[in-house]
C-alpha positions in Angstrom: -6.6 -6.8 15.3 -4.9 -5.1 12.4 -1.3 -4.5 13.4 1.0 -6.4 15.6 4.3 -4.6 16.1 7.5 -6.6 16.1 11.2 -6.0 16.2 12.5 -3.4 13.7 15.8 -5.1 13.0 14.8 -5.9 9.4 16.3 -2.7 8.0 19.8 -4.2 7.8 18.6 -7.6 6.7 16.3 -6.4 4.0 17.7 -3.1 2.7 16.2 -3.4 -0.8 12.7 -4.1 0.6 12.9 -1.0 2.8 14.2 1.0 -0.2 11.3 -0.2 -2.3 8.8 0.6 0.5 10.2 4.1 0.9 10.1 4.7 -2.8 6.6 3.4 -3.0 5.4 5.5 -0.1 7.0 8.7 -1.7 5.3 7.8 -5.0 1.8 7.6 -3.5 2.0 10.1 -0.5 1.9 13.3 -2.6 -1.5 12.6 -4.1 -3.0 11.6 -0.7 -4.3 13.6 2.2 -3.3 11.1 5.0 -0.8 8.4 5.4 0.7 5.8 7.7 4.5 5.6 7.0 6.2 2.2 6.3 6.5 0.1 9.4 7.7 -3.4 10.2 4.8 -5.5 11.3 3.5 -9.0 11.3 0.5 -8.8 9.0 -1.6 -11.9 8.3 1.1 -14.2 9.5 3.9 -12.6 7.3 6.7 -10.4 8.6 6.2 -7.4 6.3 6.7 -3.8 5.7 3.3 -2.2 5.5 1.8 1.3 5.0 -1.4 3.0 3.9 -2.3 6.2 2.2 -5.8 7.8 2.1 -7.4 9.7 -0.7 -4.8 9.0 -3.5 -6.4 9.2 -6.9 -10.1 9.5 -7.7 -12.8 7.5 -6.1 -16.5 7.0 -6.9 -19.5 5.3 -5.4 -20.3 2.1 -7.3 -23.4 2.3 -9.5 -25.2 -0.4 -7.5 -24.6 1.1 -4.1 -27.0 3.1 -2.0 -25.2 6.4 -1.3 -26.5 8.1 1.8 -23.8 10.8 1.5 -21.4 8.8 3.7 -20.6 5.7 1.7 -17.4 4.0 3.0 -16.6 1.7 0.1 -16.0 3.9 -2.9 -14.0 2.4 -5.7 -11.1 3.8 -7.7 -11.8 5.2 -11.1 -10.3 3.1 -14.0 -7.9 6.0 -14.7 -6.7 6.1 -11.1 -6.4 2.3 -11.0 -4.3 2.3 -14.1 -2.1 5.1 -12.7 -1.6 3.1 -9.5 -0.7 -0.1 -11.4 1.7 1.9 -13.6 3.5 3.3 -10.5 3.7 -0.1 -8.8 5.0 -1.7 -12.0 7.8 1.0 -12.2 8.8 0.2 -8.7 8.8 -3.6 -9.3 11.1 -3.0 -12.3 13.4 -0.9 -10.1 13.4 -3.5 -7.4 13.1 -6.9 -9.1 12.1 -9.9 -7.0 10.4 -7.8 -4.3 6.7 -8.7 -3.9 4.3 -5.8 -3.5 0.7 -6.6 -2.4 -1.8 -3.8 -2.3 -5.4 -3.0 -2.5 -8.2 -0.6 -1.5 -9.7 -0.5 1.9 -12.6 1.2 3.6 -12.8 5.0 3.4 -10.5 5.5 0.4 -7.4 4.0 2.0 -4.9 2.1 -0.1 -3.0 -0.6 1.8 0.5 -1.8 0.8 2.4 -4.8 2.0 5.9 -5.9 1.1 6.5 -9.4 2.6 10.0 -9.9 4.0 11.0 -13.1 2.3 14.2 -15.0 3.1 17.0 -14.4 0.6 17.2 -17.2 -2.0 
């Protein structure tokens, strides 16, 4: 089970988290060819805003992989990984204190999670 939908009342309680998610999605969506818009979900036991984009950046088959023409676990090139990290760092600076977890998934998807943490 990947997603478990929960109540969407978080937008008024966590406006900066939602703004960061929308900003992040807009930063990555133009370079992708498919995306799942930000949604409020319980992911891995954390109430979070999550979304994914597919095909952003450049991906290659790892040198040690057997590529039969349909390899599902390509890796981002160092250049694309640096560009992604730079974009995320810019967003973290714009929205200090908001955690952004992200990483690659199967078939060239990038998964993003912004946990909704109680205000300190």
